[in-house]
A tleap script that builds the chain and sets N, CA, C and O, in Angstrom:
source leaprc.protein.ff14SB
mol = sequence {
  NMET LEU LEU LYS LYS ASN ARG ILE LYS LYS
  ASN ALA ASP PHE GLU SER VAL TYR ARG PHE
  GLY LYS ALA PHE PHE CYS GLY LYS ILE ALA
  ILE LYS ALA LYS GLU ASN GLY LEU ALA VAL
  LEU ARG VAL GLY VAL SER VAL GLY LEU ASN
  PHE SER LYS LYS SER VAL ASP ARG ASN ARG
  ILE LYS ARG GLN ILE ARG ALA PHE PHE ARG
  GLN ASN LEU GLU LYS ILE LYS THR GLY TRP
  ASP ILE VAL ALA ILE VAL GLN LYS GLY TRP
  ASP LYS LYS VAL ASN PRO ARG LYS GLU PHE
  ALA GLU ILE LEU VAL LYS ASN GLY LEU LEU
  LYS CGLY
}
set mol.1.N position { 19.177 -9.627 -62.509 }
set mol.1.CA position { 20.327 -8.967 -61.718 }
set mol.1.C position { 21.638 -9.477 -62.296 }
set mol.1.O position { 21.836 -10.523 -62.914 }
set mol.2.N position { 22.516 -8.486 -61.952 }
set mol.2.CA position { 23.627 -8.616 -62.093 }
set mol.2.C position { 24.518 -9.610 -61.352 }
set mol.2.O position { 24.514 -9.701 -60.125 }
set mol.3.N position { 25.182 -10.255 -62.053 }
set mol.3.CA position { 26.228 -11.613 -61.610 }
set mol.3.C position { 26.890 -11.315 -60.431 }
set mol.3.O position { 27.102 -10.106 -60.523 }
set mol.4.N position { 27.351 -11.710 -59.357 }
set mol.4.CA position { 28.102 -11.448 -58.212 }
set mol.4.C position { 29.445 -11.092 -58.688 }
set mol.4.O position { 29.944 -10.518 -57.721 }
set mol.5.N position { 30.408 -11.112 -59.747 }
set mol.5.CA position { 31.318 -10.769 -59.962 }
set mol.5.C position { 31.124 -9.569 -60.568 }
set mol.5.O position { 32.147 -8.894 -60.449 }
set mol.6.N position { 30.080 -8.877 -61.295 }
set mol.6.CA position { 29.913 -7.402 -61.684 }
set mol.6.C position { 29.442 -6.348 -60.729 }
set mol.6.O position { 29.242 -5.152 -60.942 }
set mol.7.N position { 29.312 -7.031 -59.663 }
set mol.7.CA position { 28.672 -6.003 -58.556 }
set mol.7.C position { 30.060 -5.266 -57.446 }
set mol.7.O position { 30.897 -5.895 -56.798 }
set mol.8.N position { 29.902 -3.953 -57.543 }
set mol.8.CA position { 30.675 -3.845 -56.110 }
set mol.8.C position { 30.017 -3.645 -54.664 }
set mol.8.O position { 29.158 -2.787 -54.461 }
set mol.9.N position { 30.414 -4.366 -53.845 }
set mol.9.CA position { 29.403 -4.244 -52.765 }
set mol.9.C position { 30.207 -4.256 -51.556 }
set mol.9.O position { 29.662 -4.397 -50.462 }
set mol.10.N position { 31.808 -4.080 -51.704 }
set mol.10.CA position { 31.996 -3.673 -50.211 }
set mol.10.C position { 32.285 -1.887 -50.092 }
set mol.10.O position { 32.605 -1.238 -51.088 }
set mol.11.N position { 32.164 -1.446 -49.132 }
set mol.11.CA position { 32.121 -0.114 -48.781 }
set mol.11.C position { 33.660 0.446 -49.281 }
set mol.11.O position { 33.842 1.429 -49.999 }
set mol.12.N position { 34.375 -0.156 -48.893 }
set mol.12.CA position { 36.024 0.195 -49.014 }
set mol.12.C position { 36.095 0.576 -50.842 }
set mol.12.O position { 36.565 1.607 -51.325 }
set mol.13.N position { 35.600 -0.364 -51.458 }
set mol.13.CA position { 35.516 -0.503 -53.051 }
set mol.13.C position { 35.144 0.761 -53.137 }
set mol.13.O position { 36.047 1.586 -53.272 }
set mol.14.N position { 33.881 1.186 -53.088 }
set mol.14.CA position { 33.167 2.178 -53.206 }
set mol.14.C position { 33.861 3.351 -52.953 }
set mol.14.O position { 34.383 3.930 -53.906 }
set mol.15.N position { 33.960 3.814 -51.799 }
set mol.15.CA position { 35.699 4.520 -51.351 }
set mol.15.C position { 36.596 4.750 -52.487 }
set mol.15.O position { 36.795 5.837 -53.031 }
set mol.16.N position { 37.131 3.586 -52.801 }
set mol.16.CA position { 38.320 4.010 -53.205 }
set mol.16.C position { 37.589 4.352 -54.973 }
set mol.16.O position { 38.244 4.962 -55.818 }
set mol.17.N position { 36.731 4.029 -55.131 }
set mol.17.CA position { 36.248 4.957 -56.898 }
set mol.17.C position { 35.823 6.216 -56.574 }
set mol.17.O position { 36.081 7.231 -57.221 }
set mol.18.N position { 35.017 6.136 -55.336 }
set mol.18.CA position { 34.947 7.806 -55.329 }
set mol.18.C position { 36.404 8.763 -54.805 }
set mol.18.O position { 36.407 9.993 -54.853 }
set mol.19.N position { 37.321 8.127 -54.427 }
set mol.19.CA position { 38.153 9.011 -54.215 }
set mol.19.C position { 39.527 9.249 -55.324 }
set mol.19.O position { 40.335 10.171 -55.431 }
set mol.20.N position { 39.361 8.016 -56.026 }
set mol.20.CA position { 40.474 8.341 -57.230 }
set mol.20.C position { 39.688 7.802 -58.449 }
set mol.20.O position { 40.367 7.530 -59.439 }
set mol.21.N position { 38.621 7.648 -58.501 }
set mol.21.CA position { 38.027 7.783 -59.852 }
set mol.21.C position { 37.583 8.862 -60.783 }
set mol.21.O position { 37.371 9.953 -60.255 }
set mol.22.N position { 37.391 8.753 -62.161 }
set mol.22.CA position { 37.226 10.143 -63.023 }
set mol.22.C position { 35.905 10.239 -62.919 }
set mol.22.O position { 35.135 9.279 -62.886 }
set mol.23.N position { 35.547 11.631 -62.853 }
set mol.23.CA position { 33.883 11.636 -62.769 }
set mol.23.C position { 33.551 12.060 -64.033 }
set mol.23.O position { 34.346 12.846 -64.549 }
set mol.24.N position { 32.549 11.730 -64.682 }
set mol.24.CA position { 31.501 12.130 -66.023 }
set mol.24.C position { 30.189 12.490 -65.473 }
set mol.24.O position { 29.524 12.114 -64.508 }
set mol.25.N position { 30.065 13.223 -66.280 }
set mol.25.CA position { 28.575 14.161 -65.943 }
set mol.25.C position { 27.681 14.145 -67.226 }
set mol.25.O position { 28.091 14.656 -68.268 }
set mol.26.N position { 26.579 13.610 -67.146 }
set mol.26.CA position { 25.621 14.114 -68.281 }
set mol.26.C position { 23.886 14.691 -67.432 }
set mol.26.O position { 22.976 13.979 -67.009 }
set mol.27.N position { 23.978 15.869 -67.449 }
set mol.27.CA position { 22.673 16.423 -66.754 }
set mol.27.C position { 22.877 15.857 -65.197 }
set mol.27.O position { 23.987 15.770 -64.672 }
set mol.28.N position { 21.880 15.561 -64.678 }
set mol.28.CA position { 21.630 15.070 -63.287 }
set mol.28.C position { 22.102 13.576 -62.946 }
set mol.28.O position { 21.638 13.095 -61.912 }
set mol.29.N position { 23.010 12.767 -63.738 }
set mol.29.CA position { 23.531 11.860 -63.853 }
set mol.29.C position { 25.158 11.864 -63.517 }
set mol.29.O position { 25.949 12.685 -63.983 }
set mol.30.N position { 25.449 10.930 -62.739 }
set mol.30.CA position { 27.048 11.155 -62.933 }
set mol.30.C position { 27.555 9.340 -62.622 }
set mol.30.O position { 26.984 8.563 -61.857 }
set mol.31.N position { 28.404 9.140 -63.222 }
set mol.31.CA position { 29.303 8.505 -62.888 }
set mol.31.C position { 31.041 8.088 -62.782 }
set mol.31.O position { 31.891 8.290 -63.649 }
set mol.32.N position { 31.194 7.562 -61.663 }
set mol.32.CA position { 32.689 8.135 -61.430 }
set mol.32.C position { 33.234 6.431 -61.792 }
set mol.32.O position { 32.512 5.450 -61.613 }
set mol.33.N position { 34.550 6.383 -62.291 }
set mol.33.CA position { 35.048 5.230 -62.958 }
set mol.33.C position { 36.663 5.186 -62.860 }
set mol.33.O position { 37.394 6.094 -63.256 }
set mol.34.N position { 37.006 4.226 -62.386 }
set mol.34.CA position { 38.285 3.870 -61.882 }
set mol.34.C position { 38.887 2.458 -62.761 }
set mol.34.O position { 38.132 1.499 -62.925 }
set mol.35.N position { 40.036 2.445 -63.194 }
set mol.35.CA position { 40.103 0.961 -63.634 }
set mol.35.C position { 40.401 -0.068 -62.203 }
set mol.35.O position { 40.735 0.467 -61.146 }
set mol.36.N position { 40.250 -1.471 -62.302 }
set mol.36.CA position { 39.883 -2.048 -61.166 }
set mol.36.C position { 41.210 -3.212 -61.259 }
set mol.36.O position { 41.386 -3.962 -60.298 }
set mol.37.N position { 42.111 -3.297 -62.474 }
set mol.37.CA position { 43.119 -4.339 -62.694 }
set mol.37.C position { 42.708 -5.836 -62.725 }
set mol.37.O position { 43.548 -6.731 -62.630 }
set mol.38.N position { 41.107 -6.115 -62.890 }
set mol.38.CA position { 40.721 -7.155 -62.688 }
set mol.38.C position { 40.113 -7.580 -64.156 }
set mol.38.O position { 39.780 -6.576 -64.784 }
set mol.39.N position { 39.926 -8.580 -64.732 }
set mol.39.CA position { 39.499 -8.858 -65.921 }
set mol.39.C position { 37.895 -8.653 -65.799 }
set mol.39.O position { 37.343 -9.066 -66.819 }
set mol.40.N position { 37.186 -8.246 -65.048 }
set mol.40.CA position { 35.818 -8.084 -65.351 }
set mol.40.C position { 35.127 -6.346 -65.028 }
set mol.40.O position { 35.767 -5.442 -64.490 }
set mol.41.N position { 33.860 -6.263 -65.470 }
set mol.41.CA position { 33.426 -4.873 -65.052 }
set mol.41.C position { 32.746 -4.857 -64.182 }
set mol.41.O position { 31.631 -5.334 -64.391 }
set mol.42.N position { 33.013 -4.360 -62.893 }
set mol.42.CA position { 32.324 -3.953 -61.492 }
set mol.42.C position { 31.158 -3.122 -61.266 }
set mol.42.O position { 31.568 -1.967 -61.159 }
set mol.43.N position { 30.073 -3.160 -61.160 }
set mol.43.CA position { 29.316 -1.824 -61.280 }
set mol.43.C position { 28.475 -1.664 -59.967 }
set mol.43.O position { 27.952 -2.615 -59.385 }
set mol.44.N position { 28.408 -0.483 -59.603 }
set mol.44.CA position { 27.459 0.404 -58.199 }
set mol.44.C position { 26.515 0.994 -58.518 }
set mol.44.O position { 26.504 1.510 -59.636 }
set mol.45.N position { 25.482 1.113 -57.715 }
set mol.45.CA position { 24.760 2.264 -58.019 }
set mol.45.C position { 24.303 3.021 -56.508 }
set mol.45.O position { 23.674 2.522 -55.575 }
set mol.46.N position { 24.916 4.527 -56.662 }
set mol.46.CA position { 24.587 5.062 -55.309 }
set mol.46.C position { 23.115 6.083 -55.559 }
set mol.46.O position { 23.185 6.787 -56.566 }
set mol.47.N position { 22.281 6.164 -55.027 }
set mol.47.CA position { 21.040 6.837 -54.946 }
set mol.47.C position { 21.114 7.422 -53.648 }
set mol.47.O position { 20.969 6.703 -52.659 }
set mol.48.N position { 21.327 8.669 -53.537 }
set mol.48.CA position { 20.746 9.167 -51.925 }
set mol.48.C position { 19.394 9.893 -51.571 }
set mol.48.O position { 18.637 10.245 -52.476 }
set mol.49.N position { 19.098 10.113 -50.243 }
set mol.49.CA position { 17.859 10.324 -49.902 }
set mol.49.C position { 17.729 11.833 -50.248 }
set mol.49.O position { 16.561 12.211 -50.150 }
set mol.50.N position { 18.533 12.721 -50.595 }
set mol.50.CA position { 18.160 13.868 -51.435 }
set mol.50.C position { 17.957 13.758 -52.805 }
set mol.50.O position { 17.852 14.817 -53.424 }
set mol.51.N position { 17.876 12.656 -53.450 }
set mol.51.CA position { 17.346 12.256 -54.699 }
set mol.51.C position { 15.660 11.899 -54.267 }
set mol.51.O position { 14.921 12.405 -55.111 }
set mol.52.N position { 15.239 11.499 -53.675 }
set mol.52.CA position { 13.637 11.419 -53.407 }
set mol.52.C position { 13.975 10.863 -51.898 }
set mol.52.O position { 15.011 10.250 -51.641 }
set mol.53.N position { 12.812 11.208 -50.806 }
set mol.53.CA position { 12.883 10.720 -49.340 }
set mol.53.C position { 12.016 9.562 -49.445 }
set mol.53.O position { 11.855 8.790 -48.500 }
set mol.54.N position { 11.275 9.380 -50.932 }
set mol.54.CA position { 10.795 7.768 -50.934 }
set mol.54.C position { 11.554 6.778 -51.260 }
set mol.54.O position { 12.384 6.894 -52.161 }
set mol.55.N position { 11.368 5.549 -50.511 }
set mol.55.CA position { 12.370 4.324 -51.172 }
set mol.55.C position { 11.978 3.827 -52.415 }
set mol.55.O position { 12.767 3.428 -53.272 }
set mol.56.N position { 10.514 3.853 -52.539 }
set mol.56.CA position { 10.069 3.325 -53.540 }
set mol.56.C position { 10.624 4.098 -55.428 }
set mol.56.O position { 10.699 3.648 -56.572 }
set mol.57.N position { 10.888 5.465 -54.726 }
set mol.57.CA position { 11.527 5.919 -56.062 }
set mol.57.C position { 13.039 5.755 -56.340 }
set mol.57.O position { 13.603 5.903 -57.425 }
set mol.58.N position { 13.696 5.353 -54.916 }
set mol.58.CA position { 15.134 5.483 -55.158 }
set mol.58.C position { 15.147 3.879 -55.438 }
set mol.58.O position { 16.036 3.513 -56.207 }
set mol.59.N position { 14.555 3.188 -55.084 }
set mol.59.CA position { 15.100 1.651 -55.516 }
set mol.59.C position { 14.396 1.590 -56.955 }
set mol.59.O position { 15.105 0.951 -57.732 }
set mol.60.N position { 13.153 2.087 -57.577 }
set mol.60.CA position { 13.078 1.981 -58.913 }
set mol.60.C position { 14.247 2.590 -59.607 }
set mol.60.O position { 14.768 1.667 -60.233 }
set mol.61.N position { 14.601 3.172 -59.712 }
set mol.61.CA position { 15.608 4.103 -60.479 }
set mol.61.C position { 17.055 2.976 -60.387 }
set mol.61.O position { 17.925 2.721 -61.220 }
set mol.62.N position { 16.885 2.617 -59.369 }
set mol.62.CA position { 18.345 1.753 -59.240 }
set mol.62.C position { 18.113 0.411 -59.854 }
set mol.62.O position { 18.968 -0.237 -60.458 }
set mol.63.N position { 16.972 0.082 -59.659 }
set mol.63.CA position { 16.659 -1.087 -60.539 }
set mol.63.C position { 16.700 -0.819 -62.038 }
set mol.63.O position { 17.206 -1.720 -62.707 }
set mol.64.N position { 16.221 0.351 -62.742 }
set mol.64.CA position { 16.634 0.771 -64.015 }
set mol.64.C position { 17.839 0.943 -64.204 }
set mol.64.O position { 18.258 0.750 -65.345 }
set mol.65.N position { 18.518 1.246 -63.436 }
set mol.65.CA position { 20.439 1.517 -63.731 }
set mol.65.C position { 20.705 -0.193 -64.015 }
set mol.65.O position { 21.057 -0.585 -65.127 }
set mol.66.N position { 20.479 -1.168 -62.818 }
set mol.66.CA position { 21.123 -2.061 -62.812 }
set mol.66.C position { 20.832 -2.902 -64.244 }
set mol.66.O position { 21.466 -3.655 -64.984 }
set mol.67.N position { 19.496 -2.318 -64.178 }
set mol.67.CA position { 18.907 -2.893 -65.620 }
set mol.67.C position { 19.601 -2.571 -67.023 }
set mol.67.O position { 19.649 -3.433 -67.900 }
set mol.68.N position { 20.012 -1.591 -67.157 }
set mol.68.CA position { 20.570 -1.012 -68.321 }
set mol.68.C position { 22.193 -1.322 -68.436 }
set mol.68.O position { 22.825 -1.351 -69.491 }
set mol.69.N position { 22.831 -1.594 -66.825 }
set mol.69.CA position { 24.120 -2.394 -67.005 }
set mol.69.C position { 24.126 -3.874 -67.084 }
set mol.69.O position { 25.147 -4.529 -67.295 }
set mol.70.N position { 23.163 -4.283 -66.939 }
set mol.70.CA position { 22.980 -5.926 -67.034 }
set mol.70.C position { 22.974 -6.182 -68.625 }
set mol.70.O position { 23.751 -6.942 -69.203 }
set mol.71.N position { 21.758 -5.260 -69.353 }
set mol.71.CA position { 21.753 -5.654 -70.501 }
set mol.71.C position { 22.955 -5.300 -71.648 }
set mol.71.O position { 22.916 -5.760 -72.789 }
set mol.72.N position { 23.986 -4.440 -71.172 }
set mol.72.CA position { 24.979 -3.938 -72.024 }
set mol.72.C position { 26.317 -4.071 -71.386 }
set mol.72.O position { 27.313 -3.390 -71.631 }
set mol.73.N position { 26.173 -5.257 -70.349 }
set mol.73.CA position { 27.647 -5.723 -70.052 }
set mol.73.C position { 28.377 -6.141 -70.886 }
set mol.73.O position { 29.563 -6.028 -70.573 }
set mol.74.N position { 28.109 -6.783 -72.255 }
set mol.74.CA position { 29.143 -7.319 -73.086 }
set mol.74.C position { 29.564 -6.274 -73.859 }
set mol.74.O position { 30.579 -6.622 -74.464 }
set mol.75.N position { 29.157 -4.836 -74.187 }
set mol.75.CA position { 29.414 -3.569 -74.127 }
set mol.75.C position { 30.633 -2.858 -74.228 }
set mol.75.O position { 31.337 -2.355 -75.104 }
set mol.76.N position { 30.611 -3.048 -72.663 }
set mol.76.CA position { 31.032 -1.891 -72.156 }
set mol.76.C position { 32.524 -2.374 -71.802 }
set mol.76.O position { 32.405 -3.597 -71.738 }
set mol.77.N position { 33.590 -2.120 -71.593 }
set mol.77.CA position { 35.139 -2.070 -71.415 }
set mol.77.C position { 35.119 -3.120 -70.063 }
set mol.77.O position { 34.198 -2.957 -69.262 }
set mol.78.N position { 35.856 -3.907 -69.872 }
set mol.78.CA position { 35.835 -4.749 -69.124 }
set mol.78.C position { 37.471 -4.043 -67.629 }
set mol.78.O position { 38.409 -3.253 -67.738 }
set mol.79.N position { 37.130 -4.609 -66.888 }
set mol.79.CA position { 38.582 -3.860 -65.952 }
set mol.79.C position { 38.272 -2.061 -65.412 }
set mol.79.O position { 39.091 -1.222 -65.036 }
set mol.80.N position { 37.330 -1.996 -65.512 }
set mol.80.CA position { 36.868 -1.158 -64.842 }
set mol.80.C position { 35.922 -1.157 -63.428 }
set mol.80.O position { 35.088 -2.057 -63.322 }
set mol.81.N position { 36.030 -0.299 -62.504 }
set mol.81.CA position { 34.631 -0.010 -61.465 }
set mol.81.C position { 33.923 0.972 -61.663 }
set mol.81.O position { 34.387 2.112 -61.674 }
set mol.82.N position { 32.696 0.703 -61.852 }
set mol.82.CA position { 31.813 2.187 -62.163 }
set mol.82.C position { 30.636 2.549 -61.547 }
set mol.82.O position { 29.604 1.933 -61.814 }
set mol.83.N position { 30.643 3.651 -60.596 }
set mol.83.CA position { 29.467 3.438 -59.523 }
set mol.83.C position { 29.028 4.673 -60.353 }
set mol.83.O position { 29.821 5.526 -60.752 }
set mol.84.N position { 27.360 4.691 -60.631 }
set mol.84.CA position { 25.967 5.272 -61.252 }
set mol.84.C position { 25.974 6.214 -60.086 }
set mol.84.O position { 26.277 5.753 -58.986 }
set mol.85.N position { 25.714 7.312 -60.189 }
set mol.85.CA position { 25.258 8.319 -59.296 }
set mol.85.C position { 23.983 9.084 -59.487 }
set mol.85.O position { 24.289 10.242 -59.771 }
set mol.86.N position { 22.627 8.920 -59.448 }
set mol.86.CA position { 21.818 9.817 -59.553 }
set mol.86.C position { 21.476 10.799 -58.733 }
set mol.86.O position { 20.873 10.579 -57.683 }
set mol.87.N position { 21.906 12.251 -59.216 }
set mol.87.CA position { 21.807 13.476 -58.346 }
set mol.87.C position { 20.242 14.232 -58.006 }
set mol.87.O position { 19.203 13.935 -58.594 }
set mol.88.N position { 20.326 14.917 -57.284 }
set mol.88.CA position { 19.127 15.853 -56.835 }
set mol.88.C position { 18.445 16.581 -57.699 }
set mol.88.O position { 19.050 17.610 -58.000 }
set mol.89.N position { 17.002 16.395 -58.426 }
set mol.89.CA position { 16.386 17.216 -59.660 }
set mol.89.C position { 16.088 16.091 -60.551 }
set mol.89.O position { 15.373 16.283 -61.535 }
set mol.90.N position { 16.575 14.923 -60.291 }
set mol.90.CA position { 16.268 14.189 -61.691 }
set mol.90.C position { 14.549 13.700 -61.761 }
set mol.90.O position { 13.844 13.090 -60.957 }
set mol.91.N position { 14.293 14.264 -63.063 }
set mol.91.CA position { 12.752 13.826 -62.999 }
set mol.91.C position { 12.645 11.946 -62.940 }
set mol.91.O position { 13.059 11.029 -63.649 }
set mol.92.N position { 11.954 12.051 -61.840 }
set mol.92.CA position { 11.646 10.340 -61.225 }
set mol.92.C position { 10.914 9.429 -62.508 }
set mol.92.O position { 11.013 8.211 -62.654 }
set mol.93.N position { 10.255 10.260 -63.271 }
set mol.93.CA position { 9.645 9.281 -64.432 }
set mol.93.C position { 9.903 8.924 -65.473 }
set mol.93.O position { 9.323 8.096 -66.176 }
set mol.94.N position { 11.499 9.984 -65.811 }
set mol.94.CA position { 12.247 9.622 -67.332 }
set mol.94.C position { 13.404 8.297 -66.610 }
set mol.94.O position { 14.165 8.255 -65.643 }
set mol.95.N position { 13.041 7.453 -67.581 }
set mol.95.CA position { 14.294 6.347 -67.535 }
set mol.95.C position { 15.818 6.949 -68.089 }
set mol.95.O position { 16.185 7.535 -69.108 }
set mol.96.N position { 16.463 6.484 -66.880 }
set mol.96.CA position { 17.978 6.951 -67.436 }
set mol.96.C position { 18.834 6.378 -68.191 }
set mol.96.O position { 20.031 6.666 -68.167 }
set mol.97.N position { 18.263 5.397 -69.038 }
set mol.97.CA position { 18.892 4.371 -69.979 }
set mol.97.C position { 19.668 5.448 -70.858 }
set mol.97.O position { 20.886 5.611 -70.785 }
set mol.98.N position { 18.824 6.158 -71.693 }
set mol.98.CA position { 19.826 7.005 -72.527 }
set mol.98.C position { 20.603 7.829 -71.947 }
set mol.98.O position { 21.326 8.338 -72.804 }
set mol.99.N position { 20.806 8.190 -71.012 }
set mol.99.CA position { 22.079 9.261 -70.716 }
set mol.99.C position { 23.099 8.456 -70.044 }
set mol.99.O position { 24.224 8.894 -69.803 }
set mol.100.N position { 22.679 7.204 -69.723 }
set mol.100.CA position { 23.878 6.341 -69.136 }
set mol.100.C position { 24.530 6.147 -70.310 }
set mol.100.O position { 25.747 6.311 -70.394 }
set mol.101.N position { 23.742 5.761 -71.373 }
set mol.101.CA position { 24.651 5.158 -72.698 }
set mol.101.C position { 25.713 6.293 -73.308 }
set mol.101.O position { 26.869 6.110 -73.692 }
set mol.102.N position { 24.758 7.803 -73.261 }
set mol.102.CA position { 25.625 8.611 -73.580 }
set mol.102.C position { 26.695 8.810 -73.268 }
set mol.102.O position { 27.656 9.007 -74.011 }
set mol.103.N position { 26.663 8.780 -71.885 }
set mol.103.CA position { 27.805 9.025 -71.011 }
set mol.103.C position { 28.716 8.280 -71.506 }
set mol.103.O position { 29.703 8.922 -71.866 }
set mol.104.N position { 28.798 6.699 -71.734 }
set mol.104.CA position { 29.627 5.638 -71.787 }
set mol.104.C position { 29.834 6.135 -73.178 }
set mol.104.O position { 30.878 6.781 -73.098 }
set mol.105.N position { 29.516 6.173 -74.096 }
set mol.105.CA position { 29.896 6.623 -75.505 }
set mol.105.C position { 30.886 7.809 -75.549 }
set mol.105.O position { 31.995 7.710 -76.074 }
set mol.106.N position { 30.423 8.932 -74.969 }
set mol.106.CA position { 31.127 10.117 -74.682 }
set mol.106.C position { 32.313 9.837 -74.194 }
set mol.106.O position { 33.117 10.710 -74.521 }
set mol.107.N position { 32.766 9.024 -73.571 }
set mol.107.CA position { 34.033 9.127 -72.483 }
set mol.107.C position { 34.236 7.800 -73.177 }
set mol.107.O position { 34.799 7.723 -72.085 }
set mol.108.N position { 34.320 7.061 -73.625 }
set mol.108.CA position { 35.174 5.913 -74.337 }
set mol.108.C position { 35.321 4.702 -73.331 }
set mol.108.O position { 36.467 4.371 -73.026 }
set mol.109.N position { 33.976 3.841 -72.652 }
set mol.109.CA position { 33.713 3.307 -71.767 }
set mol.109.C position { 33.510 1.926 -72.936 }
set mol.109.O position { 33.961 0.804 -72.706 }
set mol.110.N position { 32.996 2.175 -73.779 }
set mol.110.CA position { 32.158 1.581 -74.797 }
set mol.110.C position { 33.475 0.797 -75.457 }
set mol.110.O position { 34.578 1.342 -75.413 }
set mol.111.N position { 33.248 -0.868 -76.236 }
set mol.111.CA position { 33.963 -1.268 -76.771 }
set mol.111.C position { 33.872 -0.800 -77.815 }
set mol.111.O position { 32.878 -0.097 -77.997 }
set mol.112.N position { 34.791 -0.963 -78.891 }
set mol.112.CA position { 34.767 -0.502 -80.538 }
set mol.112.C position { 34.029 0.436 -80.827 }
set mol.112.O position { 33.956 0.827 -81.992 }
savepdb mol mol.pdb
quit
């Protein structure tokens, strides 16, 4: 589980990232990122009903995304708010870790 300081929980913070953040895409996965002015990275996950009507599928993909960010927290630049969005049409059996790593590398959000 991500630590509290590394989570986006408030609706206002999500809205701020949606409204003012930069969008990065890789297939059916998107990331919205915005600098937060803090010394920590904060992550939020958004998986809507149009991804799947079954909550089991939505919760599974959310767990996989959170696990990716938890395992790679020290590799990602601090001072950002990141919202991960899974769009309609994503294959539910595919693990999204490779795609998220590709997006982060391609857009310079990884350290080093």
